[in-house]
MARBA-3410 file (N, C-alpha, C, O; in Angstrom, 1 decimal):
137
-112.5,-25.5,-2.9,-111.5,-25.7,-1.9,-110.5,-24.6,-2.0,-110.0,-24.2,-3.0 ~ -110.2,-24.0,-0.8,-109.2,-22.9,-0.7,-107.9,-23.5,-0.3,-107.7,-24.1,0.8 ~ -106.9,-23.4,-1.2,-105.6,-24.0,-1.0,-104.6,-22.9,-0.5,-104.4,-21.9,-1.1 ~ -103.9,-23.2,0.6,-102.9,-22.3,1.1,-101.6,-23.0,1.3,-101.5,-24.1,1.9 ~ -100.5,-22.4,0.8,-99.2,-22.9,1.0,-98.6,-22.3,2.2,-98.6,-21.1,2.5
-98.0,-23.3,3.0,-97.4,-22.9,4.3,-96.0,-23.3,4.3,-95.6,-24.5,4.7 ~ -95.1,-22.5,3.9,-93.6,-22.8,3.9,-93.0,-22.5,5.2,-93.0,-21.4,5.7 ~ -92.5,-23.6,5.9,-92.0,-23.4,7.3,-90.4,-23.5,7.2,-89.9,-24.2,6.4 ~ -89.8,-22.9,8.2,-88.4,-23.1,8.4,-88.2,-23.8,9.7,-89.1,-24.6,10.1 ~ -87.1,-23.7,10.4,-86.8,-24.5,11.6,-87.3,-23.9,12.9,-87.2,-24.5,13.9
-87.9,-22.7,12.8,-88.4,-22.0,14.0,-89.8,-22.4,14.4,-90.8,-22.2,13.6 ~ -90.0,-23.1,15.5,-91.3,-23.7,15.9,-92.3,-22.6,16.3,-93.5,-22.8,16.0 ~ -91.8,-21.5,16.8,-92.8,-20.4,17.2,-93.4,-19.8,15.9,-94.6,-19.5,15.8 ~ -92.6,-19.6,14.9,-93.1,-19.1,13.6,-94.0,-20.1,13.0,-95.1,-19.7,12.5 ~ -93.7,-21.4,13.0,-94.5,-22.4,12.4,-95.9,-22.5,13.2,-96.9,-22.6,12.5
-95.9,-22.3,14.5,-97.1,-22.3,15.2,-98.0,-21.1,14.8,-99.2,-21.2,14.6 ~ -97.3,-20.0,14.6,-98.1,-18.8,14.1,-98.7,-19.0,12.7,-99.9,-18.6,12.5 ~ -98.0,-19.7,11.8,-98.5,-20.0,10.5,-99.7,-20.9,10.6,-100.7,-20.7,9.9 ~ -99.5,-22.0,11.4,-100.6,-23.0,11.6,-101.8,-22.3,12.2,-102.9,-22.6,11.7 ~ -101.7,-21.5,13.2,-102.8,-20.8,13.8,-103.5,-19.9,12.8,-104.7,-19.8,12.8
-102.7,-19.2,12.0,-103.3,-18.3,10.9,-104.2,-19.1,10.0,-105.4,-18.7,9.8 ~ -103.8,-20.3,9.6,-104.5,-21.1,8.7,-105.8,-21.6,9.4,-106.9,-21.6,8.8 ~ -105.6,-22.1,10.6,-106.8,-22.6,11.3,-107.8,-21.6,11.7,-109.0,-21.9,11.8 ~ -107.4,-20.3,11.7,-108.3,-19.2,12.1,-108.9,-18.5,10.9,-109.7,-17.5,11.0 ~ -108.7,-19.0,9.7,-109.3,-18.4,8.5,-110.8,-18.5,8.6,-111.3,-19.5,9.1
-111.5,-17.5,8.1,-113.0,-17.4,8.3,-113.7,-18.3,7.3,-114.6,-17.8,6.5 ~ -113.5,-19.6,7.3,-114.2,-20.5,6.5,-114.2,-21.9,7.2,-113.4,-22.1,8.1 ~ -115.0,-22.7,6.8,-115.1,-24.1,7.5,-113.8,-24.9,7.2,-113.3,-24.8,6.1 ~ -113.4,-25.6,8.1,-112.1,-26.4,8.0,-112.2,-27.3,6.8,-111.2,-27.5,6.1 ~ -113.3,-27.8,6.5,-113.4,-28.8,5.3,-113.3,-28.0,4.0,-113.2,-28.7,2.9
-113.2,-26.7,4.0,-113.0,-25.9,2.8,-111.6,-25.5,2.5,-111.3,-24.9,1.6 ~ -110.7,-25.9,3.4,-109.3,-25.5,3.4,-108.4,-26.7,3.2,-108.6,-27.8,3.8 ~ -107.4,-26.6,2.3,-106.4,-27.6,2.1,-105.1,-26.8,2.3,-104.8,-25.8,1.6 ~ -104.2,-27.3,3.2,-102.9,-26.7,3.5,-101.8,-27.5,2.8,-101.8,-28.8,3.0 ~ -101.0,-26.9,2.1,-99.8,-27.6,1.6,-98.6,-27.1,2.4,-98.2,-25.9,2.3
-98.0,-27.9,3.2,-96.9,-27.6,4.1,-95.6,-28.0,3.4,-95.5,-29.1,3.0 ~ -94.7,-27.1,3.4,-93.4,-27.3,2.7,-92.2,-26.8,3.5,-92.4,-26.0,4.4 ~ -91.1,-27.4,3.2,-89.8,-27.0,3.8,-88.8,-27.3,2.7,-88.8,-28.4,2.2 ~ -87.9,-26.4,2.5,-86.8,-26.6,1.5,-85.7,-27.4,2.2,-85.2,-26.9,3.2 ~ -85.3,-28.5,1.7,-84.3,-29.3,2.3,-82.9,-28.6,2.0,-82.7,-28.0,1.0
-82.1,-28.6,3.1,-80.8,-28.0,2.9,-79.9,-28.8,2.1,-80.2,-30.0,1.8 ~ -78.8,-28.3,1.6,-77.8,-29.1,0.8,-77.4,-30.4,1.6,-77.2,-31.4,1.0 ~ -77.2,-30.3,2.9,-76.8,-31.4,3.7,-77.9,-32.5,3.7,-77.6,-33.7,3.6 ~ -79.2,-32.1,3.8,-80.3,-33.0,3.8,-80.4,-33.7,2.4,-80.8,-34.8,2.3 ~ -80.2,-32.9,1.3,-80.3,-33.4,0.0,-79.2,-34.5,-0.2,-79.5,-35.5,-0.9
-78.1,-34.3,0.3,-77.0,-35.3,0.2,-77.1,-36.5,1.2,-76.3,-37.4,1.1 ~ -78.1,-36.4,2.1,-78.3,-37.5,3.0,-78.9,-38.7,2.4,-79.4,-38.7,1.2 ~ -78.8,-39.9,3.1,-79.5,-41.1,2.5,-81.0,-40.8,2.2,-81.6,-40.0,2.9 ~ -81.5,-41.5,1.3,-82.9,-41.3,0.8,-83.9,-41.2,2.0,-84.8,-40.4,1.9 ~ -83.8,-42.1,3.0,-84.8,-42.1,4.0,-84.7,-40.9,4.9,-85.7,-40.6,5.7
-83.6,-40.1,4.8,-83.6,-38.8,5.6,-83.9,-37.6,4.7,-83.9,-36.5,5.2 ~ -84.3,-37.8,3.5,-84.6,-36.7,2.6,-86.1,-36.4,2.6,-86.6,-35.6,1.7 ~ -86.9,-37.0,3.5,-88.3,-36.7,3.5,-88.6,-35.5,4.3,-88.1,-35.2,5.4 ~ -89.5,-34.6,3.7,-89.9,-33.4,4.3,-90.6,-33.6,5.7,-90.6,-32.8,6.6 ~ -91.2,-34.8,5.9,-92.0,-35.0,7.1,-91.0,-35.4,8.3,-91.5,-35.6,9.4
-89.7,-35.5,8.0,-88.8,-35.7,9.1,-88.4,-34.3,9.8,-87.8,-34.3,10.8 ~ -88.8,-33.2,9.2,-88.6,-31.9,9.7,-89.6,-31.6,10.8,-90.8,-31.7,10.6 ~ -89.1,-31.3,12.0,-90.0,-31.1,13.2,-91.1,-30.1,13.0,-92.2,-30.3,13.4 ~ -90.8,-28.9,12.4,-91.8,-27.9,12.2,-92.8,-28.3,11.2,-94.0,-27.9,11.3 ~ -92.5,-29.1,10.2,-93.4,-29.6,9.2,-94.4,-30.5,10.0,-95.6,-30.4,9.8
-93.9,-31.4,10.8,-94.8,-32.3,11.6,-95.7,-31.5,12.6,-96.8,-31.8,12.8 ~ -95.1,-30.4,13.2,-95.8,-29.6,14.1,-97.0,-28.9,13.4,-98.2,-29.0,13.9 ~ -96.8,-28.3,12.2,-97.9,-27.7,11.5,-98.9,-28.7,11.0,-100.1,-28.5,11.1 ~ -98.4,-29.8,10.5,-99.3,-30.9,10.0,-100.2,-31.4,11.1,-101.5,-31.4,10.9 ~ -99.7,-31.7,12.3,-100.4,-32.2,13.4,-101.4,-31.2,13.9,-102.6,-31.5,14.2
-101.0,-29.9,14.0,-101.9,-28.8,14.5,-103.1,-28.7,13.6,-104.2,-28.6,14.0 ~ -102.9,-28.7,12.3,-104.0,-28.5,11.3,-104.9,-29.8,11.3,-106.1,-29.6,11.2 ~ -104.3,-30.9,11.2,-105.1,-32.2,11.2,-106.0,-32.3,12.4,-107.1,-32.8,12.3 ~ -105.5,-31.9,13.6,-106.3,-31.9,14.8,-107.5,-31.0,14.7,-108.5,-31.2,15.4 ~ -107.4,-30.0,13.8,-108.5,-29.1,13.5,-109.3,-29.5,12.3,-110.0,-28.6,11.7
-109.1,-30.7,11.8,-109.8,-31.2,10.6,-109.5,-30.5,9.3,-110.4,-30.4,8.5 ~ -108.4,-29.9,9.2,-107.9,-29.3,8.0,-107.1,-30.3,7.2,-106.1,-30.9,7.7 ~ -107.4,-30.5,5.9,-106.6,-31.4,5.1,-105.2,-30.8,4.9,-105.0,-29.6,4.6 ~ -104.3,-31.7,4.9,-102.9,-31.3,4.8,-102.2,-32.2,3.8,-102.3,-33.4,3.8 ~ -101.4,-31.6,3.0,-100.5,-32.3,2.0,-99.1,-31.8,2.3,-98.9,-30.6,2.5
-98.1,-32.7,2.3,-96.7,-32.2,2.4,-96.1,-32.2,1.1,-96.3,-33.0,0.2 ~ -95.2,-31.2,0.9,-94.5,-31.0,-0.4,-93.0,-30.6,-0.1,-92.8,-29.7,0.8 ~ -92.1,-31.2,-0.8,-90.7,-30.8,-0.6,-90.4,-29.6,-1.4,-90.6,-29.6,-2.6 ~ -89.9,-28.6,-0.8,-89.5,-27.4,-1.5,-88.1,-27.5,-2.1,-87.3,-28.4,-1.7 ~ -87.8,-26.7,-3.0,-86.5,-26.7,-3.6,-85.7,-25.5,-3.3,-86.3,-24.5,-2.8
-84.4,-25.5,-3.5,-83.6,-24.3,-3.3,-83.3,-23.6,-4.6,-83.4,-24.2,-5.6 ~ -83.1,-22.3,-4.5,-83.3,-21.4,-3.3,-84.7,-21.4,-2.8,-85.6,-21.5,-3.6 ~ -84.9,-21.2,-1.5,-86.2,-21.3,-0.9,-87.3,-20.4,-1.6,-88.4,-20.9,-1.8 ~ -87.0,-19.2,-1.9,-88.1,-18.3,-2.5,-88.5,-18.9,-3.8,-89.7,-18.9,-4.1 ~ -87.6,-19.3,-4.7,-88.0,-19.9,-5.9,-88.8,-21.2,-5.7,-89.8,-21.4,-6.4
-88.4,-22.0,-4.8,-89.1,-23.2,-4.5,-90.5,-22.9,-4.0,-91.5,-23.7,-4.4 ~ -90.7,-21.9,-3.2,-92.1,-21.5,-2.7,-92.9,-21.1,-3.9,-94.1,-21.5,-4.0 ~ -92.4,-20.3,-4.7,-93.1,-19.8,-5.9,-93.5,-20.9,-6.9,-94.6,-21.0,-7.5 ~ -92.5,-21.9,-7.1,-92.8,-23.0,-7.9,-93.9,-23.9,-7.3,-94.8,-24.3,-8.1 ~ -93.9,-24.1,-6.0,-94.9,-24.9,-5.4,-96.3,-24.2,-5.5,-97.3,-24.9,-5.7
-96.3,-22.9,-5.3,-97.5,-22.2,-5.4,-98.2,-22.4,-6.8,-99.4,-22.5,-6.8 ~ -97.4,-22.3,-7.8,-97.9,-22.6,-9.1,-98.3,-24.0,-9.3,-99.4,-24.3,-9.9 ~ -97.5,-24.9,-8.9,-97.7,-26.4,-9.1,-99.0,-26.8,-8.4,-99.8,-27.6,-9.0 ~ -99.3,-26.3,-7.2,-100.5,-26.7,-6.5,-101.6,-25.7,-6.7,-102.7,-25.9,-6.1 ~ -101.4,-24.7,-7.5,-102.5,-23.7,-7.8,-103.1,-23.2,-6.6,-104.3,-23.2,-6.4
-102.2,-22.7,-5.7,-102.7,-22.2,-4.4,-103.4,-20.9,-4.5,-103.2,-20.1,-5.5 ~ -104.2,-20.6,-3.5,-105.0,-19.3,-3.5,-104.3,-18.3,-2.6,-104.6,-17.1,-2.6 ~ -103.3,-18.8,-1.8,-102.8,-17.9,-0.7,-101.4,-18.5,-0.2,-101.3,-19.7,-0.3 ~ -100.5,-17.7,0.3,-99.3,-18.2,0.9,-99.2,-17.6,2.2,-99.4,-16.3,2.4 ~ -98.9,-18.4,3.3,-98.7,-17.9,4.6,-97.3,-18.0,5.0,-96.9,-19.1,5.4
-96.5,-16.9,4.9,-95.1,-16.9,5.3,-94.9,-16.6,6.7,-95.6,-15.8,7.3 ~ -93.9,-17.2,7.4,-93.5,-16.8,8.7,-92.6,-15.6,8.7,-91.9,-15.4,7.7 ~ -92.5,-14.9,9.8,-91.6,-13.8,9.9,-90.8,-13.8,11.2,-91.3,-14.3,12.2 ~ -89.7,-13.1,11.2,-88.9,-12.9,12.4,-89.3,-11.7,13.1,-89.9,-10.7,12.5 ~ -89.1,-11.6,14.4,-89.4,-10.4,15.2,-88.3,-9.4,14.7,-87.1,-9.7,14.7
-88.8,-8.2,14.4,-87.9,-7.1,13.9,-88.2,-5.8,14.7,-89.2,-5.6,15.2 ~ -87.2,-5.0,14.6,-87.4,-3.6,15.2,-88.4,-2.9,14.3,-88.7,-3.3,13.2 ~ -88.9,-1.7,14.8,-89.8,-0.9,13.9,-89.2,-0.6,12.6,-89.9,-0.7,11.5 ~ -87.9,-0.3,12.6,-87.3,0.0,11.3,-87.1,-1.2,10.5,-87.3,-1.2,9.2 ~ -86.8,-2.3,11.1,-86.6,-3.6,10.4,-87.8,-4.1,9.8,-87.8,-4.9,8.8
-89.0,-3.7,10.3,-90.3,-4.2,9.8,-90.5,-3.7,8.4,-91.3,-4.2,7.7 ~ -89.9,-2.6,8.0,-90.1,-2.0,6.7,-89.6,-3.0,5.6,-90.1,-3.1,4.5 ~ -88.5,-3.7,5.9,-87.9,-4.6,5.0,-88.0,-6.1,5.6,-87.4,-6.3,6.6 ~ -88.7,-6.9,4.9,-88.8,-8.3,5.3,-87.5,-9.1,4.9,-86.6,-8.5,4.3 ~ -87.4,-10.3,5.4,-86.2,-11.1,5.0,-86.2,-11.3,3.5,-87.2,-11.1,2.8
-85.1,-11.7,2.9,-85.0,-11.8,1.5,-86.0,-12.8,0.9,-86.5,-12.6,-0.2 ~ -86.2,-13.9,1.6,-87.1,-14.9,1.0,-88.5,-14.4,1.0,-89.2,-14.4,0.0 ~ -89.0,-13.8,2.2,-90.3,-13.3,2.2,-90.5,-12.1,1.2,-91.5,-12.0,0.6 ~ -89.5,-11.3,1.1,-89.6,-10.1,0.2,-89.7,-10.6,-1.2,-90.5,-10.1,-2.0 ~ -88.9,-11.6,-1.6,-89.0,-12.1,-3.0,-90.4,-12.7,-3.3,-91.0,-12.5,-4.3
-90.9,-13.5,-2.3,-92.2,-14.1,-2.5,-93.3,-13.1,-2.6,-94.1,-13.1,-3.5 ~ -93.2,-12.0,-1.7,-94.2,-10.9,-1.8,-94.2,-10.2,-3.1,-95.2,-9.9,-3.7 ~ -93.0,-10.0,-3.6,-92.9,-9.2,-4.9,-93.2,-10.1,-6.1,-93.7,-9.5,-7.1 ~ -93.0,-11.4,-6.1,-93.2,-12.2,-7.3,-94.4,-13.1,-7.3,-94.7,-13.7,-8.3 ~ -95.1,-13.2,-6.2,-96.2,-14.1,-6.1,-97.4,-13.6,-6.9,-97.7,-12.3,-7.0
-98.1,-14.5,-7.5,-99.4,-14.1,-8.2,-100.6,-14.2,-7.3,-101.7,-13.9,-7.7 ~ -100.4,-14.7,-6.1,-101.5,-14.9,-5.1,-101.2,-14.0,-3.9,-100.0,-13.7,-3.7 ~ -102.2,-13.8,-3.1,-102.0,-13.0,-1.8,-101.0,-13.7,-0.9,-101.0,-15.0,-0.8 ~ -100.1,-13.0,-0.3,-99.1,-13.5,0.7,-99.4,-12.8,2.0,-99.4,-11.6,2.1 ~ -99.5,-13.6,3.1,-99.6,-13.0,4.4,-98.4,-13.3,5.2,-97.9,-14.5,5.2
-97.8,-12.3,5.8,-96.6,-12.5,6.7,-97.2,-12.7,8.1,-97.8,-11.8,8.6 ~ -96.9,-13.8,8.7,-97.4,-14.2,10.0,-96.3,-14.2,11.0,-95.2,-14.7,10.8 ~ -96.7,-13.6,12.2,-95.7,-13.5,13.3,-95.7,-14.8,14.1,-96.5,-15.7,13.9 ~ -94.7,-14.9,14.9,-94.5,-16.1,15.8,-95.5,-16.2,16.9,-96.1,-15.1,17.3 ~ -95.8,-17.4,17.3,-96.7,-17.6,18.5,-96.0,-18.6,19.4,-95.5,-19.6,18.9
-95.9,-18.4,20.6,-95.3,-19.3,21.5,-96.3,-20.4,21.9,-97.5,-20.2,21.8 ~ -95.8,-21.5,22.3,-96.7,-22.6,22.7,-97.7,-22.3,23.8,-98.4,-23.2,24.2
END
């Protein structure tokens, strides 16, 4: 089983890009398991328990539904703060083979340096990390 961690933020176009990347991997859908995660904000952590569920995040549901429609197994996991540390912790906990990070659109110069979360994950991860661009619906 090929396990891939898909950490999403609030941007639905980036989440679609990440989901499409996973679905287009060159292996049969039954050989992939996606772990979709989102780090809850301090406000969400302080919310009532029923609002602290990662599946209440729209982009998490979007990725989950997209992948399940393509017969890819999905597990949801709550990330911790700071996000980069939470992503790396989940990668180790779930023994993933790959991480598919979303990226923002950047100028040619800006592409040299990723966002701080993506950059930290790229530098500290023990598994391959793919930076995936946004896709519109």
